[in-house]
DRENPA-3360 file (N, C-alpha, C; in nm, 2 decimals, always signed):
BEGIN
1 = MNIARLRQ = +3.19/+3.34/+9.95/+3.34/+3.41/+9.92/+3.30/+3.56/+9.89 ~ +3.36/+3.65/+9.96/+3.33/+3.79/+9.94/+3.46/+3.86/+9.84 ~ +3.43/+3.83/+9.70/+3.55/+3.87/+9.61/+3.53/+4.01/+9.61 ~ +3.44/+4.09/+9.65/+3.43/+4.23/+9.65/+3.54/+4.30/+9.73 ~ +3.60/+4.23/+9.83/+3.69/+4.27/+9.91/+3.82/+4.28/+9.82 ~ +3.86/+4.19/+9.74/+3.97/+4.21/+9.64/+3.96/+4.30/+9.55 ~ +3.83/+4.31/+9.49/+3.79/+4.43/+9.38/+3.81/+4.58/+9.45 ~ +3.78/+4.57/+9.58/+3.79/+4.70/+9.64/+3.93/+4.74/+9.66;
9 = FVTRMTRL = +4.01/+4.64/+9.69/+4.17/+4.67/+9.72/+4.22/+4.72/+9.58 ~ +4.21/+4.65/+9.47/+4.25/+4.67/+9.33/+4.20/+4.83/+9.28 ~ +4.07/+4.84/+9.32/+4.03/+4.99/+9.31/+4.11/+5.09/+9.36 ~ +4.12/+5.08/+9.49/+4.19/+5.16/+9.57/+4.32/+5.18/+9.55 ~ +4.39/+5.08/+9.53/+4.53/+5.08/+9.51/+4.57/+5.15/+9.37 ~ +4.47/+5.12/+9.25/+4.50/+5.18/+9.12/+4.48/+5.31/+9.15 ~ +4.40/+5.40/+9.22/+4.37/+5.52/+9.26/+4.52/+5.59/+9.32 ~ +4.56/+5.48/+9.41/+4.67/+5.54/+9.48/+4.81/+5.55/+9.39;
17 = VEQGGSEA = +4.81/+5.44/+9.30/+4.93/+5.46/+9.22/+4.91/+5.57/+9.10 ~ +4.79/+5.59/+9.07/+4.78/+5.72/+8.98/+4.80/+5.84/+9.02 ~ +4.80/+5.86/+9.17/+4.82/+5.98/+9.24/+4.99/+6.03/+9.20 ~ +5.07/+5.92/+9.17/+5.21/+5.95/+9.14/+5.31/+5.99/+9.26 ~ +5.27/+5.95/+9.36/+5.35/+6.02/+9.48/+5.49/+5.93/+9.49 ~ +5.57/+5.96/+9.58/+5.70/+5.90/+9.59/+5.67/+5.76/+9.65 ~ +5.78/+5.68/+9.65/+5.77/+5.54/+9.69/+5.73/+5.57/+9.85 ~ +5.81/+5.63/+9.91/+5.75/+5.64/+10.07/+5.62/+5.67/+10.07;
25 = QLLEQGQP = +5.56/+5.76/+9.98/+5.42/+5.79/+10.02/+5.31/+5.67/+9.99 ~ +5.37/+5.62/+9.87/+5.29/+5.49/+9.83/+5.28/+5.39/+9.94 ~ +5.41/+5.37/+9.99/+5.39/+5.26/+10.09/+5.33/+5.30/+10.22 ~ +5.35/+5.41/+10.25/+5.26/+5.45/+10.38/+5.11/+5.45/+10.36 ~ +5.06/+5.49/+10.24/+4.93/+5.50/+10.21/+4.89/+5.35/+10.16 ~ +4.96/+5.28/+10.10/+4.92/+5.14/+10.07/+4.91/+5.04/+10.19 ~ +4.98/+5.06/+10.30/+4.96/+4.95/+10.39/+4.83/+4.96/+10.46 ~ +4.75/+5.07/+10.48/+4.65/+5.03/+10.53/+4.53/+4.98/+10.45;
33 = LLADLITH = +4.56/+4.98/+10.31/+4.48/+4.91/+10.22/+4.49/+4.77/+10.22 ~ +4.63/+4.74/+10.24/+4.66/+4.59/+10.24/+4.62/+4.52/+10.37 ~ +4.64/+4.61/+10.48/+4.58/+4.57/+10.61/+4.44/+4.53/+10.61 ~ +4.36/+4.59/+10.56/+4.21/+4.58/+10.55/+4.18/+4.46/+10.47 ~ +4.26/+4.44/+10.35/+4.24/+4.32/+10.28/+4.28/+4.19/+10.36 ~ +4.39/+4.18/+10.44/+4.44/+4.05/+10.50/+4.38/+4.03/+10.64 ~ +4.29/+4.14/+10.70/+4.23/+4.11/+10.82/+4.11/+4.04/+10.80 ~ +4.06/+4.04/+10.68/+3.94/+3.98/+10.64/+3.99/+3.83/+10.56;
41 = DDWLPEEF = +3.94/+3.71/+10.62/+3.99/+3.59/+10.54/+3.87/+3.52/+10.48 ~ +3.79/+3.60/+10.40/+3.66/+3.56/+10.35/+3.67/+3.59/+10.18 ~ +3.78/+3.61/+10.12/+3.78/+3.66/+9.98/+3.85/+3.57/+9.89 ~ +3.96/+3.51/+9.95/+4.05/+3.44/+9.86/+4.01/+3.31/+9.80 ~ +3.98/+3.30/+9.68/+3.94/+3.18/+9.62/+4.02/+3.04/+9.66 ~ +3.97/+2.94/+9.67/+4.05/+2.81/+9.73/+4.15/+2.79/+9.63 ~ +4.12/+2.81/+9.50/+4.22/+2.75/+9.40/+4.36/+2.83/+9.40 ~ +4.36/+2.95/+9.47/+4.47/+3.05/+9.49/+4.53/+3.04/+9.64;
49 = ARPHAERY = +4.49/+2.93/+9.70/+4.53/+2.91/+9.83/+4.58/+2.77/+9.84 ~ +4.61/+2.69/+9.74/+4.65/+2.54/+9.76/+4.81/+2.55/+9.75 ~ +4.84/+2.47/+9.88/+4.98/+2.45/+9.87/+5.03/+2.33/+9.77 ~ +5.16/+2.34/+9.77/+5.24/+2.23/+9.68/+5.33/+2.17/+9.79 ~ +5.33/+2.02/+9.76/+5.41/+1.95/+9.86/+5.56/+1.97/+9.87 ~ +5.61/+2.02/+9.76/+5.77/+2.05/+9.76/+5.81/+2.20/+9.78 ~ +5.71/+2.29/+9.73/+5.76/+2.42/+9.73/+5.65/+2.53/+9.76 ~ +5.69/+2.65/+9.78/+5.58/+2.75/+9.80/+5.53/+2.78/+9.65;
57 = QQYLLYCD = +5.42/+2.83/+9.65/+5.35/+2.88/+9.55/+5.30/+3.01/+9.53 ~ +5.32/+3.08/+9.41/+5.29/+3.22/+9.39/+5.18/+3.23/+9.29 ~ +5.07/+3.26/+9.33/+4.94/+3.28/+9.25/+4.91/+3.44/+9.21 ~ +4.90/+3.46/+9.09/+4.87/+3.61/+9.05/+4.73/+3.62/+9.06 ~ +4.69/+3.72/+9.14/+4.56/+3.77/+9.17/+4.51/+3.87/+9.08 ~ +4.61/+3.96/+9.07/+4.57/+4.10/+8.99/+4.70/+4.14/+8.93 ~ +4.71/+4.20/+8.79/+4.80/+4.28/+8.75/+4.75/+4.39/+8.69 ~ +4.78/+4.51/+8.73/+4.76/+4.64/+8.68/+4.77/+4.64/+8.53;
65 = PYERFSLA = +4.68/+4.69/+8.43/+4.72/+4.68/+8.28/+4.84/+4.74/+8.22 ~ +4.89/+4.85/+8.32/+5.03/+4.90/+8.27/+5.13/+4.85/+8.35 ~ +5.11/+4.75/+8.44/+5.20/+4.66/+8.50/+5.28/+4.76/+8.61 ~ +5.20/+4.85/+8.67/+5.23/+4.95/+8.77/+5.25/+4.88/+8.90 ~ +5.16/+4.78/+8.92/+5.15/+4.68/+9.03/+5.09/+4.57/+9.01 ~ +5.12/+4.47/+9.09/+5.05/+4.34/+9.08/+5.03/+4.28/+9.23 ~ +4.94/+4.18/+9.25/+4.91/+4.13/+9.37/+4.90/+3.98/+9.35 ~ +4.97/+3.92/+9.44/+4.98/+3.76/+9.45/+4.96/+3.71/+9.58;
73 = SFIWGPGQ = +4.90/+3.58/+9.58/+4.89/+3.52/+9.71/+5.01/+3.40/+9.70 ~ +5.08/+3.41/+9.82/+5.20/+3.33/+9.84/+5.14/+3.22/+9.94 ~ +5.16/+3.09/+9.91/+5.12/+2.95/+9.99/+5.24/+2.89/+10.03 ~ +5.26/+2.89/+10.16/+5.38/+2.83/+10.21/+5.35/+2.69/+10.29 ~ +5.37/+2.57/+10.25/+5.37/+2.46/+10.33/+5.45/+2.47/+10.45 ~ +5.44/+2.36/+10.55/+5.54/+2.38/+10.67/+5.68/+2.38/+10.62 ~ +5.76/+2.46/+10.68/+5.89/+2.48/+10.65/+5.95/+2.53/+10.52 ~ +5.85/+2.54/+10.41/+5.90/+2.60/+10.29/+5.95/+2.72/+10.27;
81 = ATPVHDHT = +6.06/+2.75/+10.20/+6.13/+2.87/+10.22/+6.19/+2.91/+10.06 ~ +6.20/+3.04/+10.06/+6.27/+3.08/+9.93/+6.43/+3.06/+9.94 ~ +6.49/+3.10/+9.83/+6.64/+3.11/+9.84/+6.65/+3.26/+9.88 ~ +6.76/+3.32/+9.91/+6.82/+3.45/+9.93/+6.80/+3.53/+9.79 ~ +6.70/+3.62/+9.77/+6.67/+3.67/+9.66/+6.64/+3.84/+9.66 ~ +6.63/+3.90/+9.58/+6.60/+4.04/+9.58/+6.45/+4.06/+9.50 ~ +6.40/+4.20/+9.49/+6.29/+4.21/+9.43/+6.32/+4.32/+9.32 ~ +6.38/+4.42/+9.34/+6.41/+4.54/+9.23/+6.32/+4.64/+9.24;
89 = VWGMVGVM = +6.20/+4.61/+9.29/+6.08/+4.71/+9.30/+6.03/+4.71/+9.45 ~ +5.95/+4.81/+9.47/+5.90/+4.81/+9.61/+5.78/+4.71/+9.63 ~ +5.77/+4.66/+9.76/+5.68/+4.56/+9.79/+5.62/+4.56/+9.92 ~ +5.49/+4.51/+9.95/+5.43/+4.52/+10.06/+5.38/+4.37/+10.09 ~ +5.41/+4.31/+10.19/+5.38/+4.16/+10.20/+5.30/+4.15/+10.34 ~ +5.18/+4.12/+10.33/+5.09/+4.09/+10.45/+5.05/+3.95/+10.47 ~ +5.07/+3.90/+10.60/+5.05/+3.76/+10.63/+4.89/+3.75/+10.65 ~ +4.82/+3.66/+10.57/+4.67/+3.65/+10.61/+4.65/+3.53/+10.71;
97 = RGAELCEE = +4.74/+3.43/+10.72/+4.71/+3.29/+10.76/+4.85/+3.25/+10.82 ~ +4.88/+3.21/+10.93/+5.00/+3.14/+10.98/+5.09/+3.27/+11.01 ~ +5.20/+3.23/+10.97/+5.33/+3.33/+11.00/+5.44/+3.32/+10.89 ~ +5.52/+3.41/+10.88/+5.65/+3.41/+10.79/+5.74/+3.46/+10.86 ~ +5.87/+3.39/+10.83/+6.01/+3.45/+10.91/+6.08/+3.50/+10.79 ~ +6.12/+3.63/+10.82/+6.19/+3.70/+10.70/+6.35/+3.72/+10.77 ~ +6.44/+3.68/+10.67/+6.58/+3.70/+10.73/+6.65/+3.78/+10.61 ~ +6.68/+3.90/+10.67/+6.74/+4.01/+10.58/+6.89/+3.99/+10.56;
105 = YAVDAAGK = +6.92/+4.03/+10.45/+7.06/+4.01/+10.39/+7.11/+4.14/+10.31 ~ +7.25/+4.16/+10.34/+7.32/+4.27/+10.25/+7.44/+4.18/+10.21 ~ +7.48/+4.26/+10.08/+7.59/+4.22/+10.01/+7.71/+4.28/+10.04 ~ +7.82/+4.22/+10.09/+7.95/+4.29/+10.12/+8.04/+4.34/+9.99 ~ +8.13/+4.39/+10.03/+8.22/+4.43/+9.91/+8.28/+4.32/+9.82 ~ +8.28/+4.19/+9.87/+8.33/+4.09/+9.79/+8.21/+4.02/+9.72 ~ +8.09/+4.09/+9.73/+7.97/+4.03/+9.67/+7.92/+3.93/+9.73 ~ +7.93/+3.88/+9.86/+7.88/+3.77/+9.94/+7.78/+3.84/+10.02;
113 = PGKTGEHR = +7.66/+3.75/+10.02/+7.54/+3.80/+10.12/+7.58/+3.75/+10.27 ~ +7.54/+3.86/+10.34/+7.56/+3.83/+10.47/+7.44/+3.87/+10.53 ~ +7.39/+3.78/+10.64/+7.27/+3.79/+10.71/+7.28/+3.92/+10.82 ~ +7.19/+4.00/+10.81/+7.20/+4.13/+10.90/+7.08/+4.15/+11.01 ~ +7.00/+4.05/+10.98/+6.87/+4.05/+11.09/+6.77/+3.96/+11.05 ~ +6.67/+3.93/+11.13/+6.55/+3.85/+11.11/+6.42/+3.90/+11.19 ~ +6.31/+3.88/+11.12/+6.19/+3.92/+11.21/+6.08/+3.82/+11.17 ~ +6.00/+3.80/+11.25/+5.88/+3.71/+11.23/+5.76/+3.81/+11.22;
121 = IAAGGIDL = +5.66/+3.75/+11.12/+5.57/+3.84/+11.08/+5.43/+3.74/+11.10 ~ +5.34/+3.79/+11.21/+5.22/+3.70/+11.22/+5.11/+3.75/+11.15 ~ +5.01/+3.67/+11.14/+4.89/+3.70/+11.08/+4.84/+3.84/+11.12 ~ +4.81/+3.93/+11.00/+4.78/+4.07/+11.02/+4.90/+4.17/+11.02 ~ +5.01/+4.11/+11.02/+5.15/+4.17/+10.99/+5.18/+4.21/+10.86 ~ +5.24/+4.32/+10.84/+5.27/+4.38/+10.70/+5.44/+4.40/+10.71 ~ +5.52/+4.35/+10.60/+5.66/+4.38/+10.58/+5.67/+4.46/+10.46 ~ +5.78/+4.54/+10.44/+5.79/+4.63/+10.35/+5.94/+4.58/+10.29;
129 = VSPTIGDI = +5.94/+4.60/+10.15/+6.07/+4.59/+10.08/+6.10/+4.67/+9.97 ~ +6.21/+4.70/+9.94/+6.24/+4.81/+9.83/+6.40/+4.81/+9.82 ~ +6.44/+4.86/+9.69/+6.59/+4.89/+9.70/+6.65/+4.99/+9.77 ~ +6.54/+5.08/+9.81/+6.57/+5.20/+9.91/+6.57/+5.15/+10.06 ~ +6.49/+5.07/+10.09/+6.47/+5.04/+10.24/+6.51/+4.88/+10.29 ~ +6.56/+4.80/+10.18/+6.61/+4.67/+10.21/+6.54/+4.58/+10.12 ~ +6.62/+4.51/+10.04/+6.56/+4.44/+9.93/+6.61/+4.30/+9.93 ~ +6.71/+4.25/+10.01/+6.74/+4.11/+9.98/+6.72/+4.02/+10.10;
137 = HTVSNPLT = +6.65/+3.93/+10.09/+6.60/+3.87/+10.18/+6.55/+3.71/+10.16 ~ +6.56/+3.62/+10.26/+6.47/+3.50/+10.24/+6.36/+3.48/+10.34 ~ +6.26/+3.42/+10.28/+6.12/+3.41/+10.35/+6.10/+3.26/+10.36 ~ +6.04/+3.24/+10.49/+6.00/+3.08/+10.51/+5.90/+3.08/+10.61 ~ +5.82/+2.97/+10.58/+5.69/+2.95/+10.69/+5.78/+2.88/+10.81 ~ +5.76/+2.92/+10.92/+5.82/+2.89/+11.05/+5.75/+2.78/+11.11 ~ +5.63/+2.75/+11.06/+5.51/+2.67/+11.14/+5.55/+2.52/+11.08 ~ +5.55/+2.43/+11.15/+5.56/+2.31/+11.13/+5.45/+2.21/+11.12;
145 = DQVSVSIH = +5.33/+2.28/+11.15/+5.19/+2.21/+11.14/+5.11/+2.26/+11.06 ~ +5.12/+2.39/+10.99/+5.02/+2.44/+10.92/+5.09/+2.52/+10.80 ~ +5.00/+2.53/+10.69/+5.02/+2.61/+10.58/+5.00/+2.77/+10.61 ~ +5.11/+2.85/+10.58/+5.09/+3.01/+10.58/+5.04/+3.05/+10.45 ~ +4.97/+3.16/+10.44/+4.94/+3.24/+10.34/+4.96/+3.39/+10.35 ~ +5.04/+3.43/+10.27/+5.06/+3.59/+10.26/+5.02/+3.65/+10.13 ~ +4.98/+3.77/+10.14/+4.94/+3.85/+10.02/+5.04/+3.95/+9.98 ~ +5.09/+3.94/+9.86/+5.20/+4.05/+9.82/+5.15/+4.14/+9.72;
153 = CYGANIGA = +5.19/+4.27/+9.73/+5.15/+4.37/+9.64/+5.30/+4.42/+9.60 ~ +5.32/+4.42/+9.48/+5.46/+4.49/+9.42/+5.44/+4.59/+9.32 ~ +5.52/+4.68/+9.31/+5.54/+4.79/+9.20/+5.58/+4.75/+9.09 ~ +5.53/+4.63/+9.02/+5.55/+4.59/+8.89/+5.48/+4.44/+8.87 ~ +5.47/+4.41/+8.74/+5.45/+4.28/+8.74/+5.54/+4.17/+8.78 ~ +5.52/+4.14/+8.91/+5.65/+4.08/+8.98/+5.68/+3.93/+8.92 ~ +5.60/+3.87/+8.85/+5.62/+3.75/+8.80/+5.70/+3.75/+8.65 ~ +5.71/+3.87/+8.61/+5.78/+3.91/+8.50/+5.93/+3.97/+8.50;
161 = VKRHIYAP = +5.94/+4.00/+8.62/+6.06/+4.10/+8.65/+6.18/+4.02/+8.68 ~ +6.29/+4.06/+8.62/+6.42/+3.99/+8.61/+6.47/+4.02/+8.74 ~ +6.49/+3.93/+8.83/+6.54/+3.93/+8.98/+6.67/+3.87/+8.99 ~ +6.72/+3.85/+9.13/+6.85/+3.78/+9.15/+6.82/+3.68/+9.27 ~ +6.91/+3.58/+9.26/+6.92/+3.49/+9.36/+7.06/+3.50/+9.41 ~ +7.10/+3.50/+9.55/+7.23/+3.53/+9.60/+7.28/+3.38/+9.65 ~ +7.39/+3.33/+9.60/+7.43/+3.21/+9.65/+7.55/+3.24/+9.79 ~ +7.55/+3.16/+9.87/+7.67/+3.19/+9.99/+7.77/+3.21/+9.94;
169 = GGEVEDFI = +7.84/+3.17/+9.84/+7.98/+3.21/+9.80/+7.97/+3.33/+9.70 ~ +7.86/+3.39/+9.68/+7.86/+3.53/+9.61/+7.81/+3.52/+9.47 ~ +7.79/+3.41/+9.42/+7.75/+3.38/+9.29/+7.62/+3.46/+9.29 ~ +7.59/+3.53/+9.18/+7.44/+3.59/+9.16/+7.38/+3.52/+9.04 ~ +7.25/+3.48/+9.05/+7.21/+3.41/+8.93/+7.06/+3.50/+8.91 ~ +7.04/+3.51/+8.79/+6.92/+3.60/+8.75/+6.81/+3.50/+8.74 ~ +6.69/+3.55/+8.78/+6.55/+3.45/+8.77/+6.42/+3.56/+8.75 ~ +6.33/+3.49/+8.68/+6.21/+3.53/+8.67/+6.11/+3.46/+8.72;
177 = SGYASATM = +6.05/+3.48/+8.82/+5.96/+3.40/+8.93/+5.85/+3.33/+8.83 ~ +5.77/+3.41/+8.74/+5.66/+3.36/+8.69/+5.54/+3.35/+8.79 ~ +5.44/+3.26/+8.75/+5.32/+3.21/+8.86/+5.30/+3.07/+8.85 ~ +5.25/+3.04/+8.94/+5.19/+2.91/+8.97/+5.05/+2.87/+8.90 ~ +4.99/+2.98/+8.86/+4.85/+2.97/+8.80/+4.86/+3.04/+8.66 ~ +4.74/+2.97/+8.58/+4.75/+3.04/+8.45/+4.62/+3.12/+8.43 ~ +4.55/+3.14/+8.55/+4.45/+3.23/+8.54/+4.45/+3.32/+8.68 ~ +4.32/+3.41/+8.68/+4.33/+3.50/+8.79/+4.18/+3.49/+8.84;
185 = PNLWDRSK = +4.16/+3.54/+8.95/+4.03/+3.56/+9.01/+3.93/+3.63/+8.93 ~ +3.80/+3.62/+8.90/+3.72/+3.71/+8.84/+3.66/+3.80/+8.92 ~ +3.71/+3.92/+8.92/+3.68/+4.05/+9.00/+3.56/+4.08/+8.96 ~ +3.52/+4.09/+8.83/+3.41/+4.17/+8.77/+3.29/+4.11/+8.75 ~ +3.26/+3.99/+8.79/+3.12/+3.93/+8.78/+3.07/+3.98/+8.88 ~ +2.98/+4.07/+8.85/+2.90/+4.13/+8.95/+2.74/+4.10/+8.96 ~ +2.73/+3.99/+8.88/+2.60/+3.94/+8.84/+2.51/+3.91/+8.96 ~ +2.57/+3.85/+9.05/+2.51/+3.79/+9.17/+2.47/+3.92/+9.28;
193 = ETAPG = +2.57/+4.03/+9.27/+2.54/+4.13/+9.36/+2.42/+4.22/+9.29 ~ +2.40/+4.22/+9.15/+2.30/+4.32/+9.10/+2.18/+4.23/+9.04 ~ +2.17/+4.11/+9.07/+2.07/+4.03/+9.05/+1.94/+4.08/+9.11 ~ +1.81/+4.07/+9.05/+1.70/+4.13/+9.12/+1.65/+4.04/+9.23 ~ +1.59/+4.09/+9.33/+1.52/+4.01/+9.42/+1.61/+3.98/+9.54;
% end
């Protein structure tokens, strides 16, 4: 396992966030970093890629100490899906294995969510979300015979952000997603890299 790839992403993303540019600049410059991470499938520890029989899993891989960004692996069993939800912060979603189906929504004047479009993201593809470019969607694994894995980078500690689920009738429910894991990968044990010989 090449955990150095994850460490490199975290280091580069930290530098990018510290530059303090606009959201548009951050998303533009962050996409190549995420693309480089998801096009290599040799770094994600197995315990952060385990599916659940009943629902998708959201594993925390890293959270910036100031909660300016977080990185999580989302593991989707065949056909598993989210409810219609928002994020309230910017996000980049990169598919590493399998595929995702994203269905976009907008809320009408009566407060009811209506579908505005959909697109499929194949392995290697990246999708963007934010309140400024489109933030309400549902995501599913469209594959019936395999697990899909996506890597998500958000502009906050996404597992602690108060967000919203949109019911078909217009009811809005607050939720905080949390994480499926109590630990994160150890990015900083460089003992094997620096060992003599």
